C-alpha positions as CSV (number, residue, x, y, z in Angstrom):
1,X,-40.7,-21.4,-68.8
2,X,-38.6,-21.0,-65.9
3,X,-35.7,-17.7,-66.3
4,X,-32.9,-18.2,-63.8
5,X,-31.3,-15.0,-61.9
6,X,-28.5,-15.0,-64.1
7,X,-30.4,-14.9,-67.3
8,X,-32.7,-12.2,-65.9
9,X,-29.8,-10.0,-64.7
10,X,-28.6,-10.4,-68.3
11,X,-31.8,-9.7,-69.8
12,X,-31.9,-6.3,-67.6
13,X,-28.5,-5.6,-68.6
14,X,-29.7,-5.6,-72.4
15,X,-32.8,-3.6,-71.7
16,X,-30.5,-0.9,-69.9
17,X,-28.3,-0.4,-72.9
18,X,-31.3,-0.2,-75.2
19,X,-33.1,2.4,-73.0
20,X,-30.1,4.1,-71.3
21,X,-27.5,4.2,-74.7
22,X,-23.9,3.0,-75.0
23,X,-22.1,4.4,-71.4
24,X,-23.6,8.0,-71.8
25,X,-22.4,8.6,-75.6
26,X,-18.4,8.4,-73.7
27,X,-17.3,5.6,-76.0
28,X,-17.2,5.3,-79.9
29,X,-19.5,2.7,-80.9
30,X,-20.0,0.4,-83.7
31,X,-21.6,-3.0,-84.8
32,X,-19.2,-5.9,-84.2
33,X,-19.5,-7.0,-87.9
34,X,-18.8,-3.2,-89.1
35,X,-15.5,-3.7,-87.4
36,X,-14.6,-7.5,-88.0
37,X,-15.9,-9.2,-85.1
38,X,-18.0,-12.0,-85.4
39,X,-21.3,-11.0,-83.4
40,X,-22.6,-14.6,-83.3
41,X,-19.0,-15.8,-81.7
42,X,-19.4,-13.4,-79.4
43,X,-22.1,-14.5,-77.8
44,X,-19.5,-17.4,-76.2
45,X,-18.1,-14.7,-74.0
46,X,-21.5,-14.1,-72.5
47,X,-21.9,-17.6,-71.8
48,X,-18.3,-18.2,-70.4
49,X,-18.9,-15.0,-68.1
50,X,-22.0,-16.6,-67.0
51,X,-20.6,-20.0,-66.5
52,X,-18.0,-18.3,-64.1
53,X,-20.3,-16.8,-62.1
54,X,-22.3,-20.0,-61.9
55,X,-19.4,-21.7,-61.2
56,X,-18.9,-19.6,-58.0
57,X,-15.5,-17.9,-59.3
58,X,-17.0,-14.7,-59.3
59,X,-20.1,-12.3,-58.4
60,X,-20.2,-10.2,-61.6
61,X,-18.4,-8.2,-63.9
62,X,-18.1,-6.7,-67.3
63,X,-15.7,-7.3,-70.3
64,X,-15.4,-4.4,-73.0
65,X,-14.1,-5.0,-76.6
66,X,-12.5,-2.6,-79.2
67,X,-11.4,-2.8,-82.5
68,X,-10.2,-0.6,-85.0
69,X,-11.1,2.4,-82.6
70,X,-14.5,1.4,-81.9
71,X,-15.9,-0.3,-78.9
72,X,-18.4,-3.1,-80.5
73,X,-18.9,-5.4,-77.5
74,X,-20.1,-3.8,-73.7
75,X,-21.6,-6.6,-71.5
76,X,-22.1,-6.1,-67.7
77,X,-22.9,-10.0,-65.9
78,X,-24.0,-10.8,-62.5
79,X,-23.7,-9.0,-59.1
80,X,-21.6,-5.9,-57.5
81,X,-22.7,-6.6,-54.5
82,X,-24.3,-10.1,-53.5
83,X,-25.3,-9.7,-50.3
84,X,-27.8,-6.6,-51.4
85,X,-28.4,-8.6,-54.9
86,X,-27.0,-5.4,-56.9
87,X,-26.2,-5.8,-60.4
88,X,-23.3,-4.8,-61.9
89,X,-23.9,-2.0,-64.3
90,X,-21.8,0.2,-66.7
91,X,-20.8,2.7,-64.6
92,X,-20.1,0.7,-61.8
93,X,-16.9,1.6,-59.8
94,X,-13.9,-0.9,-59.5
95,X,-10.8,-1.0,-57.3
96,X,-8.4,-1.4,-60.4
97,X,-5.3,-1.1,-58.0
98,X,-1.9,-1.9,-60.0
99,X,-3.6,-0.9,-63.4
100,X,-3.1,2.6,-62.0
101,X,0.2,2.1,-62.7
102,X,-0.1,2.3,-66.5
103,X,-1.7,5.6,-65.8
104,X,1.3,7.1,-63.4
105,X,3.9,5.6,-66.4
106,X,2.1,7.9,-68.7
107,X,2.1,11.0,-66.5
108,X,5.8,10.6,-65.9
109,X,6.6,10.7,-70.0
110,X,4.4,13.4,-70.0
111,X,7.2,15.3,-67.6
112,X,9.9,13.3,-70.1
113,X,8.3,15.2,-73.2
114,X,8.2,18.3,-71.3
115,X,11.8,18.2,-70.5
116,X,10.9,18.2,-66.5
117,X,12.6,15.0,-65.6
118,X,15.2,12.7,-67.6
119,X,14.8,8.9,-68.0
120,X,18.4,8.1,-66.9
121,X,17.8,10.7,-63.7
122,X,18.8,9.5,-60.4
123,X,16.2,9.1,-58.0
124,X,17.9,11.2,-55.7
125,X,17.4,14.0,-57.9
126,X,14.0,14.1,-56.5
127,X,14.4,12.6,-53.3
128,X,17.8,13.2,-51.8
129,X,18.0,10.6,-49.2
130,X,17.3,7.3,-51.6
131,X,21.4,8.4,-52.7
132,X,22.3,6.2,-49.9
133,X,20.2,3.1,-50.9
134,X,22.2,-0.6,-50.5
135,X,21.6,-4.1,-52.1
136,X,20.6,-6.5,-49.7
137,X,23.1,-9.8,-51.1
138,X,24.3,-12.6,-49.4
139,X,23.2,-11.5,-46.0
140,X,24.8,-7.8,-45.9
141,X,24.1,-4.6,-47.2
142,X,26.1,-3.6,-50.0
143,X,26.5,-0.4,-52.2
144,X,25.0,0.3,-55.3
145,X,26.9,0.1,-58.9
146,X,24.7,2.8,-60.0
147,X,21.6,4.8,-58.1
148,X,18.1,3.7,-59.7
149,X,16.9,5.6,-62.2
150,X,13.6,6.8,-63.5
151,X,13.7,4.4,-66.1
152,X,14.3,1.5,-63.9
153,X,11.4,2.7,-62.0
154,X,9.2,2.5,-65.2
155,X,10.1,-1.1,-66.0
156,X,10.7,-2.3,-62.7
157,X,14.4,-2.9,-62.9
158,X,15.3,-0.7,-59.8
159,X,15.2,-3.4,-57.4
160,X,12.7,-2.2,-55.3
161,X,9.9,-4.8,-54.1
162,X,6.8,-5.7,-52.5
163,X,6.9,-7.5,-48.9
164,X,5.3,-10.3,-50.2
165,X,7.6,-10.8,-52.9
166,X,11.0,-10.4,-51.1
167,X,13.3,-12.0,-48.3
168,X,12.4,-11.0,-44.6
169,X,15.0,-8.2,-44.1
170,X,13.7,-6.3,-47.1
171,X,10.1,-7.1,-46.0
172,X,10.6,-6.1,-42.4
173,X,12.1,-3.0,-43.8
174,X,9.4,-2.1,-45.7
175,X,6.9,-2.1,-43.0
176,X,9.3,-0.2,-40.5
177,X,9.2,2.3,-43.2
178,X,5.5,2.4,-43.8
179,X,6.1,2.2,-47.5
180,X,2.2,2.2,-49.1
181,X,0.8,3.5,-45.5
182,X,-2.6,5.1,-46.6
183,X,-2.0,7.7,-43.8
184,X,1.7,9.0,-45.0
185,X,2.0,12.2,-47.1
186,X,4.2,11.1,-50.2
187,X,7.3,13.0,-50.2
188,X,7.8,11.8,-46.2
189,X,7.2,8.1,-47.2
190,X,9.4,8.4,-50.4
191,X,12.7,9.5,-48.1
192,X,12.0,6.6,-45.7
193,X,12.4,4.3,-48.8
194,X,16.4,5.0,-48.2
195,X,15.9,2.7,-45.2
196,X,14.8,-0.1,-47.8
197,X,17.3,-2.7,-49.0
198,X,17.2,-3.2,-53.0
199,X,17.0,-6.8,-54.4
200,X,19.3,-6.2,-56.5
201,X,21.7,-3.9,-58.7
202,X,19.5,-1.3,-60.2
203,X,19.1,-2.5,-64.0
204,X,20.2,-5.7,-63.9
205,X,17.2,-7.8,-63.3
206,X,13.1,-7.6,-62.9
207,X,10.9,-7.5,-59.8
208,X,7.3,-6.2,-59.5
209,X,7.1,-3.8,-56.6
210,X,6.7,-0.5,-55.3
211,X,8.6,1.1,-58.1
212,X,5.6,3.0,-59.5
213,X,4.9,4.3,-56.2
214,X,7.6,6.1,-55.8
215,X,7.2,7.3,-59.3
216,X,4.3,8.6,-58.4
217,X,6.3,10.7,-55.9
218,X,8.8,11.6,-59.0
219,X,5.8,12.8,-60.9
220,X,4.6,15.3,-57.9
221,X,8.2,16.9,-57.2
222,X,9.1,17.2,-60.9
223,X,5.7,18.7,-61.7
224,X,5.4,21.0,-58.9
225,X,2.0,19.7,-58.2
226,X,0.2,17.1,-56.0
227,X,0.3,14.1,-57.4
228,X,-3.8,13.6,-57.5
229,X,-3.6,17.0,-58.8
230,X,-1.6,16.5,-61.8
231,X,-3.4,13.4,-62.8
232,X,-6.3,15.2,-62.4
233,X,-5.8,18.2,-64.6
234,X,-3.7,16.5,-67.1
235,X,-5.3,13.0,-67.8
236,X,-8.5,12.6,-66.2
237,X,-10.5,15.7,-66.9
238,X,-9.0,15.9,-70.6
239,X,-10.2,12.1,-71.3
240,X,-13.3,12.4,-69.5
241,X,-12.6,10.0,-67.0
242,X,-15.2,11.6,-64.5
243,X,-15.3,8.5,-62.4
244,X,-11.6,7.9,-61.6
245,X,-10.0,8.8,-58.4
246,X,-8.1,7.9,-55.5
247,X,-11.1,7.5,-53.2
248,X,-15.1,7.1,-54.1
249,X,-16.8,10.3,-53.3
250,X,-19.7,10.2,-50.9
251,X,-22.3,10.8,-54.0
252,X,-21.1,7.5,-55.8
253,X,-21.1,4.9,-53.1
254,X,-24.2,3.4,-54.4
255,X,-21.9,2.3,-57.5
256,X,-19.0,1.1,-55.9
257,X,-18.7,-2.7,-56.3
258,X,-17.8,-4.9,-53.1
259,X,-14.4,-6.7,-53.2
260,X,-14.5,-10.3,-52.4
261,X,-12.1,-13.4,-51.8
262,X,-12.1,-16.5,-53.4
263,X,-10.9,-19.6,-51.1
264,X,-11.8,-23.5,-51.4
265,X,-14.8,-22.6,-53.6
266,X,-16.5,-20.2,-51.6
267,X,-16.6,-16.0,-51.9
268,X,-16.5,-14.3,-49.5
269,X,-16.8,-10.1,-48.8
270,X,-13.8,-8.5,-47.6
271,X,-14.2,-5.1,-47.9
272,X,-17.8,-3.6,-48.0
273,X,-18.4,-0.6,-50.4
274,X,-20.5,1.0,-47.4
275,X,-17.7,0.8,-44.8
276,X,-14.4,1.1,-47.3
277,X,-11.6,2.5,-47.1
278,X,-11.7,3.8,-50.3
279,X,-15.0,6.1,-49.1
280,X,-11.9,8.2,-47.4
281,X,-9.4,10.8,-49.5
282,X,-5.9,9.1,-48.4
283,X,-2.9,11.2,-47.4
284,X,-0.8,8.8,-49.9
285,X,-2.0,8.4,-53.3
286,X,-0.6,5.3,-54.2
287,X,0.4,5.9,-57.9
288,X,1.3,1.7,-58.2
289,X,-2.2,0.8,-57.1
290,X,-4.5,3.1,-55.1
291,X,-7.2,4.2,-58.1
292,X,-10.4,3.2,-58.5
293,X,-12.4,3.6,-62.1
294,X,-15.0,2.4,-64.1
295,X,-15.3,0.3,-67.7
296,X,-16.0,3.5,-69.3
297,X,-13.2,5.7,-68.0
298,X,-10.1,3.3,-68.5
299,X,-11.5,1.9,-72.0
300,X,-10.9,5.9,-72.9
301,X,-7.7,5.5,-71.4
302,X,-6.8,2.6,-73.4
303,X,-7.9,4.1,-76.8
304,X,-5.9,6.7,-76.0
305,X,-2.7,4.6,-75.9
306,X,-4.1,2.3,-78.8
307,X,-4.1,5.2,-80.9
308,X,-0.6,6.2,-80.2
309,X,-1.1,8.8,-77.6
310,X,-3.9,10.6,-79.0
311,X,-7.9,10.8,-78.6
312,X,-10.7,12.9,-79.5
313,X,-8.2,15.6,-81.2
314,X,-6.3,16.0,-78.2
315,X,-2.3,14.8,-77.9
316,X,-1.2,13.1,-74.4
317,X,1.9,11.5,-75.8
318,X,4.1,11.1,-78.8
319,X,4.3,8.1,-80.4
320,X,7.5,8.1,-79.2
321,X,6.5,7.6,-75.3
322,X,4.0,4.9,-76.4
323,X,6.1,3.1,-78.4
324,X,8.6,3.0,-75.0
325,X,5.5,2.0,-72.9
326,X,4.6,-0.9,-75.3
327,X,7.9,-2.9,-76.4
328,X,9.8,-4.7,-74.0
329,X,12.7,-2.5,-72.2
330,X,14.2,-5.4,-69.8
331,X,18.0,-4.6,-70.2
332,X,19.3,-8.1,-72.0
333,X,19.5,-10.5,-69.1
334,X,17.1,-9.2,-67.2
335,X,14.9,-12.2,-67.6
336,X,11.2,-12.4,-68.2
337,X,8.2,-11.1,-65.5
338,X,8.4,-13.3,-62.8
339,X,6.7,-14.1,-59.7
340,X,8.0,-16.0,-57.0
341,X,8.2,-19.6,-59.0
342,X,5.9,-18.5,-61.7
343,X,7.8,-17.4,-64.7
344,X,5.9,-15.9,-67.1
345,X,8.4,-16.9,-70.6
346,X,8.1,-14.8,-73.4
347,X,6.9,-11.8,-71.3
348,X,8.8,-8.6,-70.9
349,X,8.3,-5.0,-69.8
350,X,7.9,-1.8,-71.2
351,X,7.7,1.7,-69.9
352,X,4.5,0.9,-68.2
353,X,2.8,-2.2,-69.4
354,X,4.1,-6.1,-69.9
355,X,4.9,-7.0,-73.7
356,X,4.6,-10.2,-75.2
357,X,7.9,-10.8,-77.1
358,X,7.7,-14.3,-77.5
359,X,5.5,-17.3,-77.6
360,X,5.6,-20.0,-74.8
361,X,3.7,-22.4,-72.5
362,X,2.5,-19.6,-70.7
363,X,-0.5,-17.9,-71.9
364,X,-0.8,-20.1,-75.3
365,X,-4.0,-18.6,-76.3
366,X,-1.7,-15.1,-76.2
367,X,-0.2,-13.2,-79.6
368,X,3.2,-11.6,-79.8
369,X,3.1,-7.8,-79.2
370,X,0.4,-8.3,-76.8
371,X,1.0,-5.9,-74.1
372,X,-1.3,-4.6,-71.2
373,X,-1.6,-5.9,-67.4
374,X,-3.9,-6.4,-64.3
375,X,-5.1,-5.5,-60.7
376,X,-4.9,-7.2,-57.7
377,X,-8.9,-7.8,-57.6
378,X,-8.6,-9.8,-60.8
379,X,-9.2,-6.9,-63.1
380,X,-7.3,-6.8,-66.6
381,X,-6.6,-5.4,-69.8
382,X,-4.6,-6.6,-73.1
383,X,-3.8,-4.6,-76.4
384,X,-2.7,-6.4,-79.9
385,X,-1.8,-4.0,-81.7
386,X,-1.4,-6.4,-84.9
387,X,-5.5,-6.7,-84.3
388,X,-5.9,-3.5,-83.6
389,X,-8.0,-4.9,-80.4
390,X,-8.7,-3.7,-76.9
391,X,-10.0,-6.1,-74.1
392,X,-10.9,-4.9,-70.9
393,X,-12.5,-7.2,-67.9
394,X,-13.4,-6.0,-64.6
395,X,-14.3,-7.9,-61.5
396,X,-13.7,-7.8,-57.7
397,X,-12.0,-11.3,-56.7
398,X,-9.2,-11.9,-54.7
399,X,-6.2,-12.6,-54.7
400,X,-5.6,-12.0,-58.4
401,X,-6.5,-14.8,-61.1
402,X,-6.5,-15.3,-64.4
403,X,-9.8,-16.9,-64.8
404,X,-11.8,-14.8,-66.9
405,X,-8.3,-13.7,-69.0
406,X,-8.0,-17.2,-69.9
407,X,-11.3,-18.1,-70.4
408,X,-12.3,-15.4,-72.6
409,X,-8.8,-14.9,-74.6
410,X,-9.5,-17.6,-77.1
411,X,-13.0,-17.1,-77.8
412,X,-12.1,-13.4,-78.3
413,X,-9.7,-14.2,-80.8
414,X,-11.5,-17.1,-82.5
415,X,-14.3,-14.0,-83.2
416,X,-11.8,-12.1,-85.2
417,X,-12.8,-12.1,-89.1
418,X,-10.3,-10.3,-90.5
């Protein structure tokens, strides 16, 4: 009997789980049937992941499913480095890009609870030059009706965007200011944002962009600590997120996944883990997209959120803050989450997560109340409060696509038995 290389890798993963235990004991575990999941139906998740690899849509990935506060499915598939034939493992390190945003949002809300900042604070309170920001309208710069606030940064209603989503004048200003330049320090870069026009009047609409990067600067100023140190001391260490950071230390490079570009049916490596810029500690710590992490680390973070801000006896956030994160906060008339021509009808945004407000043709397998987000290399997570369900999928394929989320979502909901 012949065994395919993918089946062999899957078998190795299962054996590794038995021999090494589940994620070093850092995740609360349960059998699927103990938390209302059908183990037989979950086999379809494994089959779909192997099919995506066979179809050359990704080289490998991991899927973690938690229900009722316990992880019931944690499996790995395929390769983290196809050229070296290295498998995805449970401690593989991934670039999580915009999944960083939720962590930065938690940091800001911690400071709000400690009264070190207010959600209605104008940005000039932290970076005085930002008081003179203008709005690009009808081919010219106009004054803002009010300054963008901390709340605007959290919910992406500040008018700040990314170059690839903006008009030419804004794109050129972002490039000139060196926004998101890894070699610039946080505060000087934030002050340079004053020269970047806003896409609309603050609070009047929603646009994806560098709002959360500016929020990282707010955290640094309000806390009086370097942004990365604040995250380390207040979130990563207490949550035992030992492999999460803005770069990959030398001793962990052997666990770092390669990043691939998908184009016309072909996957091409675009970031070799042995020569990646992520091996160096950047001057600019991007609160919007700079972190690397593992499945175990990020699932511990999500378990804390889903549990109302508490985990393993420690309180990180109040239930009030978690509610702000996980319910739609876009002002009336601000529209749905939109990327160019793509309108995600029924999807709003809270203080850190997208939030499903109503059903539509967009993502028809989703459920009202779902919240979550993703990262540029097609990593993704969602939480369904009504189902006490958390799903985390990690891979490394750019540009971002919904292949894994949409392929798995219906299968996972179908596996719920209570």
